N, C-alpha and C positions, 0 to 999 in steps of 0.2 A: 622645349629651347632652340629656339635658331641660334648660328653661329655664322657668323660673317666669312664668306669664300670669293674666292678667283678662281681666273679660270686664266692660266697662260701660257706660255711656250717659251724655255729656258736652252739658253746654250752651255756648254762644261763652261768653268773658269779655271783653271789647271788642274780638272780631273780628266777622269776616261775620254777619250773625245770618239775613236771609233769603235764600230763592233761590224761582225762581219752580218751577211742575211743570218744564215742559222743563228744565230745569237739573239737578235732580232727575232725571229719567230718564237724561241723560245720566253721570251719576256710580253706576248702578244695576251691576251684576254683569255682567260684558262680553259676554254674548250679548243684555242690553238696551240696555247706553248702549257707546258707544267709548270716556270716559274711566276704565272702572275700572280696569283694570290700572295707570296711568301714577300715578291718585290710592292705590291702596293702597300702591304699593312706598312714595309721598313720603312718605305719612302712615306707614307703619311706619319709614322712615328718622328722621321725627321723633322718633317715640315715641321711639327708640333714643338720643336725648339726651345726649350725654356720653361715648358710647361711643366705644372706643382701636380699633374695628375700622376694614380700609380694604378690608374687598371687598364687594362687592356683591351676588356671587352667595351667599356666606356669610351676608348677615344675613337675604336671603331663604329658605334654607333652613334657618334656625334656626328659622324662625317658619311653619312652610308652611301651619299652621292659621289664621293671622292674616285676617280678614276686620274693613269697616268698609262700615257702611250709612247713609246721608243719610235721616234720621226727617224728614218734614213734619209742622208740628203747625200749628191754628192758630195761635201768636203766633211763629212761628219757627221753626227747625230744630234739631236736636238730633242728632249723631253717637253711633252703636251701632256699641261696637267688641266684637270674640270674640278671643279667645286674643292678645291685644296684652303687652306684655312690662311684667310686674309691676313694674320700675324707676322706669318711669312716673309711678307714683302713689305718695301718701305718707297709710296709715290708709286709705286706701280711694278716693281723690281722687288725680284728676290735678293733679300741678304745674299750678301758673299758666302759668307761660312756656312749658311743653309744649302748654297747652290752646291759647294764642293763636298756639303758630306752625302746630297743625293747621287751627285754623281759615285761616289765609293760607296753606296747603296747597290750598287747598278756593276762598278766592279768585282766588290766584294762577289756576290751573289751568280756573277756570270764564271767569275773564275774556279769559284768550289764545284760549282759543273761540270764545267769543262773539262779543268786539270786535275781537279781532285776524285769529285764522285765517279766517274769514268775513264780512270785512269788507271791501267794496270800495272803501272808503277808505285803507284801509294796503295797498299795494302792494309785499308782499316781494320783491319783483325788482329794485325800485329801491333805491341806496343811501341816498336821502332818506326812502324809506318805511319801511326797518327801520328806522332811526334813528328815525323818527316812532313807532314801536312800543315800541320799548325805552325811549321818555320817557312814553307812555300805560302801561303798565306800572307805571316806576318813581310815575308820578305814582298812580295809580289805588291803588300799596300804599303810599302817603299817606307813605314816607320822603324826600320833599323835602321842602328845607328853603327857602325863598324868601327870606325875610327874614331870615338869616345870612350872616354873613360868610364864605367860605370856610376849614375847618377840617379838611375829612374825608381823613384820609391812608390810600388803600389800603396794605394792608400783604400780599404776597405768597410764599411758602416754603412747605415741604413738611411732611405731617403726620408725617413721619418721620424727628424730626430728636432726637440725643442730649438730655441733658437741660443740657447747658449749654448750647449752643445754644437750647434752649426758657425758660431762664433769660436769656438775652440778648436774648431777642422779649421776655418781661415788661417787664425791663429799658427798654428801647427806649419799649416802648406807656407805662412809665412817666414817663417824660423825657416823652413828647408829651402826656399826660394832665393834665401838671405846669402845660405852656403850652396848655390850654383846646383840646388838639386832637381830634377825633371818630377813630373807628376805623373802618376796613369792611376783610371781610376776604373768603375762602370758606365762611368759618361754620363748618370741621372742628379740627379737633384739631390738637395741633404746632403751629408758627409763626400757624397761623390764628389759635388759641387765647388766645398769649400775649403778643400785644399788646395783646388789648382786657382779658385780666386784669390785665396791670401800668397800663393807661391809667384803669380802674375805681379802680384806689389814688389815682393821678394827681388824678381829678378828686375823688375825695372829700379829698382834703386840699385840693384850693382849694373847698370845698364846690361844685362842678358839681352839681347835680342831675337834670340834660338832657339828659345825655350819648348819644351817640351810636354802637351797637356793630352796625352793618349787616351781616348775611351775606346775600351772593348766592350762589346757586345755580341748577343744573338737573338735572330729570330725570335722567339719566342718571348723574350723579355725587354726589346726595343720599345714596345709602343706603352710599357709603363714605366718604363725608366727611361726616355727622350731623352737625347745628348741634351745635356747646358750647355750656353753659349760658348765657354771657354775652350771645347776642345778642338782642336787644331788638328789631331790626328784622330779618325775616327775608322775600328775597322769592325768586319762582324764576320766572326766565324760560326762556322752552321748549327753547333750545339753548345751547352751547357760547359760539357764535357773538354772540351778543345776550348773553351772561350777560361773558365779555369784556368788550362795548362797556360795557355798563352800568358795568361799573369806572371804565374812562380817561373816561366823560363825566359822573358824578357826581364821581369821585375828584379833589381840588384838587394830589395829587402824590402818589406810589409810594414807600414802602420794602417791597425785595428783600430778605428771609432765604435762610438755605443751604436746598436741596428738590432735588428730583430732575427727572424727565423733564414734573411738571406746570409746577413753574417756569420752565424751560428753556421751556415753550410759550409762559408768560408773559411771560417776557423778550423773546423773538423778535416778540411781538404788539407788545408797546409798543414797540418800537423800533423794526419794521417800520411804523408810524404814525408816527412822529417822523422817520422817512425820507425821507417823502414831502414832495418839494418845499413844497408849499401848509402844514406844515407847521415850516417851516424857522425863520421868527423865534417861533414860540409855544413863550413859557414854562412847562415840566412838568418838577417840581422827581421826578426818579429817581436813588434812592440804596439801591446795592449796603450790603450792611452785616451782619456777625455777629461771633462772638469769635475770639478771636486763634489759634483753633483751627480758622477757617475762612477762613480766611488763602489756603490753599491749592485752597479748593474756589471762591473766587472769584478768583484768579489762573487756575484751569481756565476758567471760564465767559467772562471777559475774552480769555484766548488765542483761545476756539473764535469771540469776535464778532471777536474783528482780523481773524481767519482767510478768515471767508466776509462779514461786512457791511463790513470795512473804521474805518478810524481814525473815518469821520466818526459810525459808528453808535457810537461810542467816547467820543466829546465830548457826548453826551447822558444821560450817566450819570456821577456819581460813586461808588466802592468809599471805606468806611468801615470801618476794623477797630478792634474793641473799643472804641470809644466811646460810648454810649450818648445823650450830653449832647450832641455836637457832629453828630450823626445829628438831632435835634430842632431841634436850633441852625440847621444848616446847610435839612430841612424847613420850618420856621417862615420863615426868610430867603426860600424859594424861593413860600413860599403868598403872602408880600404881593406878590411882582413877577405869582404868574399874578393877584389882585386889581387889581394895578395896569392889565395888559394887558386884562382883563374888564372893569374901568371904562372904559378907552380905548375899545375900540372894542363897549360897549355889550350886552355876552353876559353872559347870567345866569351867576349865580353857584352855582349849584345843577344846572347842567347845561349843559357844552361843547359848545353847539353849532357854536362855529367849526371843531371838530378837523374833520379833514379824515381820514374812513377809506373807503378804497380798497373796493369792492367784492368784491376776494376776502379780506378779513379778515372781510368780512358775513354772504357766504353759509355757509350751514351746508355742515361737509365731516362725510361719513358714511365712518369709520374700513373698509371694507370688505380684503379682501386684495386685490382687482383695483386699488380707487380709493388703497390705498399703494404699492402695488408701481409704477404711474402716475407719481407724484409728480415734477415737473419740478424735480429738486436738481442744479442747474449752473451754474456760473459767466457764462452768459452771458445775461442778465437784469438785467432796473435789481434795485438791491438791498432795495431797497420788498416789493418782490415774490419776490425768494429769499427774505427773510425769513420771508415769505405761507406760504412750500410749505415750509421748516424746521417751521416752525411747526405748519403741517397732521401734517409727520410723527412730532413729539412731542407731540400729542394723540391721535394713535393708541395709540403707544405707552402713555400715560395710560389709553385705553380697552380695551387688552389687558392691563394691568396689575389694573384695578379693578372697572373698570365690567361688569355683569352680562353684557349684550348681549355685549361684547368678551373675558371670559373665556371664555363659550360659544363663540363665533366660530373664537379658539385652539383651544379642545378639539378643534370640531371637525374643522377646517382646517391646522393647524399655523401654523407663524411668520407674523406681516408678513414681507412682503420688503421692504426697504426699497436702494434704487439710484439712482444717481446720478454725478457725477464723482468719482474717485476721490481726488480731493483733500479731497474733501467726505466723503467716505464715512470716510478714513480720521478724519478732526476727530471727527466724530459716533463713531464705534465708539470711539476716544479717550474722549470727554466719559462716554459711557451708560456704558462698563466701570469709570467711575470712581466712579459714581454708585450700581452695583451693587457695587463694593467698601468703599463706606463706608457701606452698607446704608439707601438713602438712595429705594431703589426698594417698599421693604414696610418697615411696622414690627419694630421689633426683636424677634429673636426667631421672625419668620418669613421659611422659606425663598422666596427669590427664584425664580423660574424665567422667564428670558427670552420672552417676548410678539415677539419679532422677529429679526430675521437681514439682517446689514449683506450688500451685493453690491457691489461695486467696478464 
């Protein structure tokens, strides 16, 4: 099947406007520069804004002739596009929001390569060095709001949710928007789009004109979760671990909606961090919520957490079913506690420096067949470390489900094997099977073929 494409040359519209010759050379074709492939793939994902696709490999194969080139001119830079998705343009002109996001791609890829990866001042082998790098990437993207009171709510949940669940996420976003709260998500469709869409209406009713709809992503996932049209601030972190850290450092509370393996990964990440002894007294509102039809889903999640991480983990969140107003009220109250705590301890409102994140949550995990098989999924370890290893298992499943590299690895070598204590494997098998049965692994209408095999 052929898809409409267009050739164009575009100028920055409120984004990065100048690059050095050395930076331009890095973004040239792969034979000349080392960043072209990641630049091309992220750019194509942004141009596919609003798509309901959830397969990075499919997107890249749908537009095989797409090419992008930086054109250096005396007064700045332009981007030359070949065979770009036509739906990114209106009457031959690129949609403004897509234009901004396209130059955000250039900004983040260049900044990470120039200022983070090759900078001796950032020791990415240490916890403090990684957190410092995350801060600098976010600051460079100009998304930190230092003079504002805490009000940024991170919303996690699946891209593959039904209409009732999607409408519920919009209603929760609306209630939070009415209370002046801003929204941060993974920037894609489904539960990442709904809260933003609802919040825009709540903000409009309250005549809030500077609402923030922050999308945080990374190169491996952006092609499968192209930015939704409401995102007005986009940041691309270099890997999933720094992306997750950006969520919890910038957000003042988290609402989790129904989802699949990716949502389970996010839940295990935040619970693993909150279970660290150093974070015992830190307020961090965490709410699981969905419509009445999602009650069984959250009961399964709660049961899994109880059986693996215990009651201490369960005490760090609350479950609210079918009550958007209550979600917003509880979140607002929780954020008030966050503000008081930050003020008492002299911590910034815009970046949670005091949150202790163990290096096991920060070091990038490459989900290969060998690394997945070697995961320590046993009970004989501290709970926050078990959460970290469980998080990595679900991260690998996400890679095998939607990431181009993960899909190709599964095609070449077969299923990921996941093994560990028999009771943990049984719990994982039951939970994952329920995700498959509820069509939470792929978008509705798409057949799901498991990328994993549970081995007791």
